[in-house]
C-alpha positions in Angstrom: 19.3 -11.5 -9.3 16.7 -11.0 -6.6 14.3 -13.7 -6.3 10.5 -12.6 -7.5 8.0 -14.8 -5.3 4.8 -15.5 -7.3 1.4 -15.5 -6.2 -1.4 -16.1 -8.3 -5.1 -15.1 -6.6 -8.2 -17.1 -8.2 -11.8 -17.6 -6.8 -10.5 -16.0 -3.6 -8.0 -18.5 -2.9 -4.0 -18.3 -3.1 -2.2 -21.2 -3.3 1.7 -21.5 -2.5 4.2 -23.8 -4.1 7.6 -22.8 -2.8 8.9 -19.9 -4.7 6.7 -19.9 -7.8 2.8 -20.0 -6.4 0.2 -21.0 -8.8 -3.4 -21.3 -8.8 -5.6 -23.9 -10.7 -5.9 -22.5 -14.4 -9.2 -21.7 -15.9 -10.0 -19.6 -18.9 -9.8 -16.3 -18.4 -8.1 -13.2 -18.8 -5.0 -13.0 -16.5 -3.0 -9.9 -15.2 -0.2 -9.7 -13.0 0.2 -7.1 -10.4 3.4 -6.0 -7.9 3.3 -5.8 -4.2 6.2 -5.4 -1.3 5.1 -8.8 0.0 5.5 -8.0 4.0 3.9 -4.5 4.0 1.7 -5.6 6.9 -1.4 -5.4 7.1 -1.7 -5.0 3.3 0.1 -7.9 1.7 1.7 -10.4 4.2 2.7 -14.1 3.6 0.8 -16.4 5.5 2.8 -19.4 7.6 0.9 -22.1 6.1 1.9 -20.6 2.7 -0.2 -18.0 0.4 -0.8 -13.8 1.1 -3.5 -11.8 3.1 -4.0 -8.6 3.8 -6.1 -5.4 2.9 -5.2 -4.9 -0.7 -4.8 -8.9 -1.1 -8.7 -8.7 -0.5 -9.1 -5.7 -2.5 -7.4 -7.4 -5.6 -9.2 -10.4 -4.9 -12.3 -8.9 -5.1 -11.4 -6.5 -8.1 -10.5 -9.7 -9.9 -13.9 -11.7 -8.9 -15.8 -8.7 -10.4 -14.1 -8.4 -13.6 -13.6 -12.0 -14.1 -9.8 -11.5 -13.9 -6.9 -14.1 -12.5 -4.5 -11.8 -10.8 -0.6 -13.1 -10.3 1.1 -11.3 -7.5 4.7 -11.0 -8.1 6.4 -9.4 -5.0 9.0 -6.9 -5.6 11.1 -4.8 -2.9 9.5 -1.2 -2.8 12.8 0.3 -4.0 12.5 -1.0 -7.5 8.5 -1.2 -7.6 8.2 1.9 -10.0 11.2 0.6 -12.3 9.8 -2.7 -12.8 6.3 -0.9 -13.8 7.8 1.0 -16.4 10.0 -2.0 -17.8 6.5 -4.0 -18.2 7.2 -6.5 -15.6 3.6 -6.6 -14.6 0.3 -4.4 -15.3 -0.1 -2.3 -12.0 1.2 -1.9 -8.9 -1.4 -3.1 -6.2 0.8 -2.1 -3.3 -0.2 0.7 -1.2 1.2 3.8 -3.3 0.9 7.4 -1.7 -0.3 9.5 -4.4 2.0 12.9 -5.2 2.9 15.5 -8.3 6.1 14.2 -8.7 5.0 10.5 -9.1 1.9 11.5 -11.4 4.3 12.8 -13.7 5.9 9.2 -14.3 2.7 7.1 -13.8 -1.1 7.0 -14.0 -2.8 7.1 -10.7 -6.5 5.8 -10.2 -8.7 7.8 -7.4 -7.6 7.1 -4.1 -9.0 3.9 -2.1 -7.4 4.4 1.7 -6.1 7.4 3.4 -2.6 7.5 4.5 -1.1 9.5 7.4 2.2 9.1 8.8 2.5 7.8 12.1 5.7 6.6 13.6 6.1 3.6 15.9 8.2 3.1 18.9 8.7 0.8 21.9 6.2 0.5 24.4 8.8 1.5 27.5 9.8 4.4 25.2 8.7 7.6 26.1 5.8 9.5 23.6 7.1 11.8 21.1 4.7 14.4 21.2 5.9 16.6 18.4 8.3 16.9 15.6 11.0 18.6 17.6 11.4 15.6 19.9 12.5 13.7 16.9 15.6 15.2 17.3 18.7 13.2 17.4 17.0 9.9 16.8 17.6 6.9 14.5 14.5 6.3 12.7 13.7 3.0 10.2 12.1 3.3 7.3 11.5 1.6 4.3 13.9 2.2 1.7 12.5 4.7 -1.2 9.1 5.0 -0.3 7.3 8.4 0.8 7.9 8.0 4.4 11.8 7.7 3.2 11.3 11.2 1.4 9.9 13.0 4.5 12.7 11.6 6.8 15.3 12.9 4.2 13.5 16.3 3.9 13.8 16.5 7.7 17.3 14.5 8.2 19.6 18.0 8.9 16.9 20.1 10.5 16.3 17.2 13.3 19.6 15.8 13.1 18.3 12.6 12.3 19.8 9.0 11.6 18.0 7.2 9.0 18.5 3.4 8.7 16.9 2.2 5.5 15.3 -1.4 4.6 14.5 -2.9 1.7 11.7 -5.1 3.6 8.9 -3.5 6.5 9.5 -6.0 8.7 13.3 -5.6 8.7 12.6 -1.9 9.7 10.1 -2.5 12.3 12.3 -5.3 13.9 15.2 -2.5 14.0 13.0 -0.6 16.6 11.9 -4.1 18.5 15.8 -4.9 18.6 16.6 -1.1 19.4 18.7 -0.2 16.3 16.6 2.3 15.6 14.6 4.8 17.9 11.4 4.7 15.9 10.1 3.8 12.6 7.9 5.4 9.9 5.1 4.1 7.7 1.3 4.7 7.2 -0.9 4.5 10.1 -2.2 1.4 8.6 1.1 -0.4 9.1 2.2 1.4 12.3 -0.7 0.4 13.4 -1.4 -3.2 12.8 2.4 -3.6 13.8 1.2 -2.0 17.1 -1.3 -4.2 17.7 0.5 -7.3 16.7 3.4 -6.7 19.2 2.7 -5.3 22.6 6.4 -4.4 22.8 5.4 -1.3 20.6 3.0 1.3 20.2 2.0 4.2 17.8 3.2 7.8 18.6 3.6 10.9 16.7 1.2 11.4 14.1 1.6 13.7 10.9 -0.9 14.7 8.8 -0.6 14.9 5.3 -4.1 14.8 4.0 -2.9 12.0 1.3 -3.9 8.7 0.5 -3.2 5.3 -1.1 -3.7 4.5 -4.9 -2.8 1.9 -7.2 -0.4 3.2 -10.2 -0.6 2.4 -14.0 1.7 3.2 -17.0 1.3 6.3 -18.5 -0.2 5.0 -21.5 -2.3 2.5 -19.6 -5.1 5.1 -19.4 -7.8 2.2 -20.4 -6.7 -0.3 -17.9 -6.4 2.5 -15.4 -10.3 3.3 -16.3 -11.3 -0.1 -15.9 -10.2 -1.1 -12.6 -11.1 2.4 -11.3 -15.0 1.5 -12.3 -14.9 -1.5 -10.6 -13.2 0.2 -7.3 -15.9 3.1 -7.2 -18.7 0.5 -7.1 -16.9 -1.5 -4.3 -17.0 2.2 -2.2 -20.7 2.5 -3.2 -21.7 -0.8 -2.0 -19.8 -0.7 0.9 -17.0 -3.5 0.0 -14.3 -0.8 1.5 -16.0 0.2 4.5 -16.1 -3.2 5.5 -12.6 -3.9 4.3 -11.7 -1.3 6.8 -13.5 -2.7 9.4 -12.0 -6.1 8.9 -8.2 -4.7 9.0 -8.5 -1.9 11.2 -11.3 -2.8 13.8 -13.2 0.2 13.1 -15.5 1.2 9.6 -14.7 3.8 6.9 -15.5 7.5 8.2 -18.0 9.6 6.3 -16.2 11.5 3.6 -13.3 9.5 4.1 -11.6 8.1 1.0 -12.7 4.8 1.3 -16.2 5.7 0.5 -15.8 8.6 -1.7 -16.5 8.1 -5.2 -14.1 11.4 -7.6 -15.7 12.8 -10.2 -14.0 11.5 -13.7 -10.9 9.5 -13.9 -7.4 9.8 -11.6 -6.8 11.7 -8.9 -8.5 14.9 -8.6 -5.7 17.6 -8.7 -3.0 15.6 -10.2 -1.6 15.1 -13.3 -3.3 12.3 -15.2 -7.0 13.2 -14.0 -9.6 13.6 -16.7 -13.0 14.8 -15.9 -14.8 12.7 -18.3 -18.0 11.8 -16.9 -18.7 7.9 -16.3 -20.6 5.4 -14.2 -19.4 2.9 -11.9 -19.0 -0.3 -13.1 -21.6 -2.2 -11.0 -22.8 -4.8 -13.6 
């Protein structure tokens, strides 16, 4: 049985104790959310204990505004959707790309971060300027994510060898150690890895127009809507722009997902979107 590490966030502090990580117990509502800890810079284990990252800051802020204590459980990406539907947690806080296929099985809120696909390679390697230059290469990826799907769809055409890993850090290490020519993930993940490791650099960018969101069970529209109203307020008061600057060294661009409040609830144009008018929950 896979070990599940638990992180409990309360009052902006993540307290860690061995496998089970608990925060000070206080009166109030509690929820459990899932993350693939190690998918940098979104949710990362801190050397001294606890977790940090873009999505950790985001869920802490949502908790503060709602008066909710969030417990974070670490689940490998390949099993994270099954755990949601098995009701092991309330929703997924790990960055999840919205797709029409996923929207048939889960309920998405509006997006909070744009997500392009970016290849990561060794600093000493030649830049990959086009998809054609991927031919014959070995590419590492986090098993079961949207980037794995893209590689699988292009495998025959580009004669790719795909190395799949349960944890993001292991996929990046495969490039550093020479077991893979490249690694494919979001621009945030690949960019962060390149910032932290002088032996690596970003390369080919695949423009998708997609974005990250948080998925909920299909029957949990009320919870989705409740979280979304707070996220909308965080967009309006500049929280996400500051968060983007903190983790990616630049403010969120005008018109980007990080600052755009969508009409209704959910991802526009995707199954599960409801056009009902509402006001962001900024109280």
